N, C-alpha and C positions, 0 to 999 in steps of 0.2 A: 894728608893723613887718611889712612884707610882703617876701617874697623868692621867687626862682625855686622852683617846686614848690608854692607856695600856690595855693589855689582858693577861689572863693566870691564873694559879692556885693560885697565890698570890692574885689576885683580887677576886677570888672566896672566899678565906679565909676572906678577908676584908669585902666583902658583907655579909658573914655569921655572922661575929662578929657584924657588924652594925645591922643586923636583930635581934640579941640577945637583943640589946638595943632599938629595935623598931624604929630605925632611918632610916632604909632602908626596904622598903616593896616589892621591885622588886624581880625578879628571880636572884639567884646566878649563873649567866651565864659567869662570868669571863671577862666581858667587863666594863672598867672604863668609864662610860658615864656620862652625865650631872646629872642624878639622884644619882649616887654614889658620884660625886663631891659635890652635894648639901648636902647629908647626912654627908659627912666628914666635910664640912664647918659648919654645925649645931653642930656637935660634938665638933669641935674646938672652936667655939664661946662660947659654954656652959662651956668650961674648960679653957678658956683664952689662947689657943694655937694659935700661929700666923703662921701657915703653909699654909693658904689660899687655902684650898680645895685639897692640895696635901697630900699624905700619906707619911710623912717623919718620921724620927726617934722619935721625941717627941710624935707625934700623935700615932705612933705604940706602943711605950712603955705604954702610957696611956690607949689606947684601950685594949691592951693585959692584962693589970692589972685589967680591969673591966669585962672581958669576959672569957669564957672557950674556949679552942681550939676546933674548929669544927671537 
């Protein structure tokens, strides 16, 4: 589970996957900030996922099924 305030390579991968879907336009800097949280929330709302801006198992499975590994 990733959430705002987390940092590291897993966040970079999340950012890059969100960039593939044009949901995140910031730099893939490995920081789960407000803009990443907003992008994840938009993704979740569009797909009926209820993880509220956190990058949990359901969101991860869904996002990985729609994107390629960066």
